[in-house]
C-alpha positions in Angstrom: 100.2 120.1 105.5 97.8 118.1 103.4 95.8 115.4 105.3 92.9 113.0 104.8 90.2 112.2 107.3 90.2 108.4 107.3 87.7 106.3 109.2 88.8 103.1 111.1 86.7 101.0 108.6 88.4 102.7 105.6 91.9 102.1 107.0 91.1 98.5 108.0 89.8 97.8 104.4 92.8 99.5 102.7 95.2 97.4 100.7 98.5 97.5 98.9 98.5 97.2 95.1 101.1 97.3 92.3 100.8 99.6 89.3 102.9 99.4 86.1 101.7 102.9 85.3 102.7 104.3 88.7 106.2 102.8 88.3 106.4 104.3 84.8 105.3 107.8 86.0 107.8 107.6 88.8 110.5 106.8 86.3 109.4 109.8 84.1 109.9 112.0 87.2 113.3 110.5 87.7 114.2 111.2 84.1 112.9 114.8 84.5 115.0 115.5 87.6 118.0 113.3 86.6 118.9 113.1 90.3 119.9 109.5 91.2 119.3 108.4 94.8 121.8 105.4 94.6 124.2 103.8 92.1 121.5 101.7 90.5 119.4 104.7 89.6 122.5 106.4 88.3 123.2 103.5 86.0 119.6 103.5 84.8 119.7 107.2 84.1 123.0 106.9 82.2 121.3 104.3 80.0 118.0 105.9 79.3 118.3 109.7 79.9 120.0 110.6 76.6 117.2 109.0 74.5 114.5 110.6 76.6 116.1 114.1 76.3 116.5 113.6 72.6 112.8 112.7 72.2 111.7 115.7 74.1 114.0 118.0 72.2 112.4 116.9 69.0 108.9 117.4 70.4 108.6 120.8 72.2 104.9 120.5 72.8 105.3 117.2 74.8 108.4 118.7 76.5 106.3 121.6 77.8 103.5 119.3 78.7 105.9 117.3 81.0 107.3 120.4 82.6 103.8 121.9 83.1 102.2 118.6 84.3 104.8 117.9 87.0 104.2 121.4 88.4 105.9 122.7 91.6 103.4 121.5 94.2 100.7 119.7 92.4 100.9 117.1 89.6 98.2 117.4 86.8 95.7 114.8 87.9 95.2 113.1 84.5 98.9 112.0 84.5 98.4 109.9 87.6 95.1 108.1 87.6 94.4 106.2 90.8 95.5 102.6 90.4 92.8 99.9 90.7 95.0 96.9 91.2 95.5 94.0 88.8 95.6 96.1 85.6 98.1 95.9 82.9 100.1 99.0 81.8 98.0 99.1 78.6 94.7 99.2 80.6 96.0 101.9 82.9 97.4 104.1 80.2 94.2 103.8 78.3 92.6 105.8 81.1 95.1 108.6 80.6 94.4 108.6 76.8 90.6 108.8 77.5 90.7 112.0 79.6 88.7 114.8 78.0 91.0 117.5 76.5 89.3 120.3 78.4 89.8 118.5 81.7 93.5 117.9 80.9 94.0 121.7 80.1 92.2 122.7 83.4 94.3 120.3 85.4 97.5 121.6 83.8 96.4 125.1 84.9 96.2 123.9 88.5 99.6 122.3 88.4 101.1 125.5 86.8 99.2 127.7 89.3 98.6 130.2 86.4 97.5 130.5 82.8 98.1 127.7 80.3 100.9 128.5 77.8 99.5 129.1 74.3 101.5 126.0 73.0 99.4 123.8 75.2 96.0 125.2 74.2 95.2 122.1 72.1 93.1 118.9 72.2 95.8 116.2 71.9 97.4 116.6 75.3 96.0 113.3 76.8 97.1 111.5 73.7 100.6 113.0 73.9 100.9 112.2 77.6 99.8 108.6 77.0 102.3 108.2 74.1 105.2 109.5 76.2 104.3 107.2 79.1 104.2 104.3 76.7 107.6 105.2 75.4 109.0 105.3 78.9 107.3 102.0 79.8 108.5 100.1 76.7 112.1 101.5 76.6 113.0 102.0 80.2 110.6 100.1 82.6 109.3 97.0 80.9 112.8 95.4 80.4 113.2 95.5 84.2 109.6 95.0 85.3 109.9 91.3 86.3 112.7 92.1 88.8 111.1 95.3 90.0 107.8 93.5 90.5 109.5 91.1 92.8 111.1 94.0 94.8 107.7 95.7 95.1 106.0 92.5 96.2 108.6 92.0 98.8 108.1 95.6 100.1 104.3 94.9 100.3 104.9 91.7 102.4 107.2 93.7 104.7 104.6 96.4 105.2 101.8 93.9 105.8 104.0 92.1 108.4 104.8 95.5 110.0 101.0 96.2 110.3 100.7 92.9 112.2 103.5 93.8 114.6 103.0 97.4 115.3 99.7 98.5 113.8 99.0 100.9 110.9 100.5 104.0 112.6 104.0 102.4 112.4 103.6 101.7 108.7 102.1 105.1 107.8 104.8 107.0 109.6 107.5 105.3 107.6 106.0 105.4 104.1 107.8 108.5 102.9 108.8 112.0 104.2 105.7 114.0 104.9 103.5 111.0 105.5 102.4 110.2 109.1 99.5 109.2 111.2 98.3 112.3 113.1 95.7 110.6 115.3 92.1 111.5 115.4 91.5 109.5 112.2 93.8 111.9 110.3 96.4 110.8 107.8 99.0 113.4 106.7 99.8 112.6 103.1 102.3 115.4 102.3 103.9 118.5 103.8 102.1 121.0 101.5 99.5 123.4 102.7 96.4 121.9 101.1 92.8 121.6 102.2 91.9 118.4 104.1 89.8 115.7 102.3 87.2 113.4 103.9 87.7 110.0 102.4 85.9 107.8 104.9 83.9 105.1 103.1 86.2 105.3 100.0 88.7 102.7 98.9 92.2 103.5 100.1 95.2 102.1 98.3 98.9 102.2 99.0 101.2 101.8 95.9 104.9 101.2 96.1 107.3 102.3 93.3 111.1 101.6 93.1 112.5 105.1 92.2 113.4 106.9 95.4 112.6 110.6 96.2 109.2 110.3 94.7 105.6 110.0 96.0 102.3 111.5 95.3 98.5 111.1 95.9 95.8 110.3 93.4 92.1 109.8 93.4 89.2 108.7 91.3 86.2 110.8 92.1 85.3 110.2 95.7 85.4 106.4 95.5 89.1 105.6 95.3 92.2 107.2 96.8 95.8 106.2 96.4 99.1 107.1 98.2 102.2 106.3 96.1 105.4 105.9 98.0 109.0 104.7 97.3 109.6 101.2 98.4 112.2 100.2 101.0 115.6 101.7 100.0 117.5 98.5 100.8 115.3 96.7 98.2 115.3 99.4 95.6 119.0 99.9 95.2 121.3 97.8 93.1 124.2 98.3 95.5 124.6 97.2 99.1 123.2 100.1 101.2 123.4 98.2 104.5 126.7 98.5 106.4 128.0 95.3 108.0 129.2 95.8 111.7 132.7 94.6 112.2 131.8 92.5 115.2 129.1 90.7 113.3 131.5 90.2 110.4 134.1 88.7 112.7 131.4 86.3 114.1 129.7 85.1 111.0 132.1 86.0 108.2 131.7 89.0 105.9 129.5 87.4 103.2 127.1 85.7 105.6 126.9 88.8 107.9 126.0 90.9 104.8 123.1 88.5 104.0 121.8 88.8 107.6 122.0 92.6 107.6 120.1 92.9 104.3 117.3 90.7 105.6 115.8 93.4 107.7 113.2 93.4 104.8 112.0 90.3 103.0 114.2 89.4 100.1 114.4 86.4 97.7 117.5 84.4 97.0 117.8 85.9 93.5 117.6 89.4 94.8 120.2 88.7 97.5 122.5 87.5 94.6 121.9 90.7 92.7 122.5 93.0 95.7 125.5 91.2 97.2 127.2 90.0 94.0 127.6 86.6 95.6 126.9 83.4 93.6 123.6 81.6 93.9 125.2 78.6 95.6 127.0 80.8 98.2 123.8 82.7 99.0 121.9 79.5 99.3 124.5 78.1 101.7 124.4 81.2 103.9 120.6 81.1 104.1 120.7 77.4 105.1 123.1 78.2 108.0 121.1 81.2 109.1 117.9 79.2 108.9 119.3 76.4 111.0 120.6 78.9 113.5 117.2 80.5 113.8 118.5 83.9 112.7 116.3 84.1 109.5 112.9 82.5 108.5 110.8 82.2 105.5 108.4 85.1 105.1 106.2 83.9 102.3 106.4 84.2 98.5 106.7 87.0 95.9 105.4 85.2 92.8 107.4 82.0 92.6 110.3 83.3 94.8 110.6 82.4 98.4 111.3 85.4 100.7 113.5 85.4 103.8 113.6 87.8 106.7 115.5 88.2 110.0 113.9 86.7 113.1 113.8 88.4 116.4 117.0 86.6 117.3 118.7 87.7 114.1 117.6 91.3 114.8 119.2 91.2 118.3 122.4 89.9 116.8 122.5 92.7 114.2 121.7 95.4 116.8 124.4 94.0 119.1 126.9 94.2 116.2 126.0 97.8 115.7 126.5 98.4 119.5 122.8 99.4 119.9 121.9 96.7 122.5 122.7 97.8 126.1 123.7 95.2 128.7 121.3 95.0 131.6 122.0 93.8 135.2 
């Protein structure tokens, strides 16, 4: 397994940041695998995969660059610069474009775990990678970025609240498969057999992306390290991934019960509308009833949107509906 040695001060000073480039690279990986994790991803792939494949078919050098750069165990470093937080996509992708050609070729050799194909023995690889990422951003990510940003902000708020409730170990264990807190200041970052890294004293960043089944690590020298993870599945999907217990539905009504079940993670009114298919007025009425009953509460803001989340009382009610609360004498 791959793990990092993280001091208490480094962990305490870590933070969550959003990255348009990380979101774009995650979408590039989704286009490469073409394996949807939920109906929303399937719809997105159906919309954007044909044009992506057509582009790569017309450009065999870039197609080989993508296959080589994604590797089998290790992603070529220059494709995933460590986010810094607060940067635009253009600022981030400029760092990909500025990578020295020799460094790009060497990193591709690492991801390939073997010699570089002759077709990639050239100096325009960083430029080609930056151009492809820009295409994916403009065509397949930027049109959805406002909504995705709200989803990512909600995920960050949920993780920060979780730190307050249960400490960092509870958050790190749930980031993505292969990531967990091992104790002894050790953070497992993936399941691969890789040498440990001492990162105490560096800046540690956690970066959510909406595509599921993705995740990677990145660093900038020895000063900045990032762990990229898929955001909460209930927020990332365009369908309704949370089953509504029949007993809870009988008590609250199906539509209102669905809102309560979904609010295990902070969500805005507009996102509840998108996920449930209910009208804005209906969702607003359900939220008012649930607020008055003490089953949900306001959890802060994501941009201009107010976020709502279940209270402890709401959690007990949902668990009872699932039959996971045991009566005590």
